[in-house]
C-alpha angles and dihedrals in degrees: 000000000000115000125198109226094177117117118260111267116228115216115256119247094260093054090047090050096053092044096050116123107246095186097091093050121102123228090259090051091049090050090050091048091052091049091051092047093048089051090051091050090053092047090050092047091050091050091048090053092050090048091050092050090047091051092048090051091051092046090051092048096051098034114109 
């Protein structure tokens, strides 16, 4: 019999977020959740833009 000695993996926060049960939430809670998620999307996009600019700067600096 093969036993798995690896530690139990806890789901990451993104997996937990998408698997969360929405049924118990009120309309106000759902609206608040959407507002928070939209804010996080904007924050992530902003970070991606900065990372892209940083990468382009590094590429230009080291390009021959």
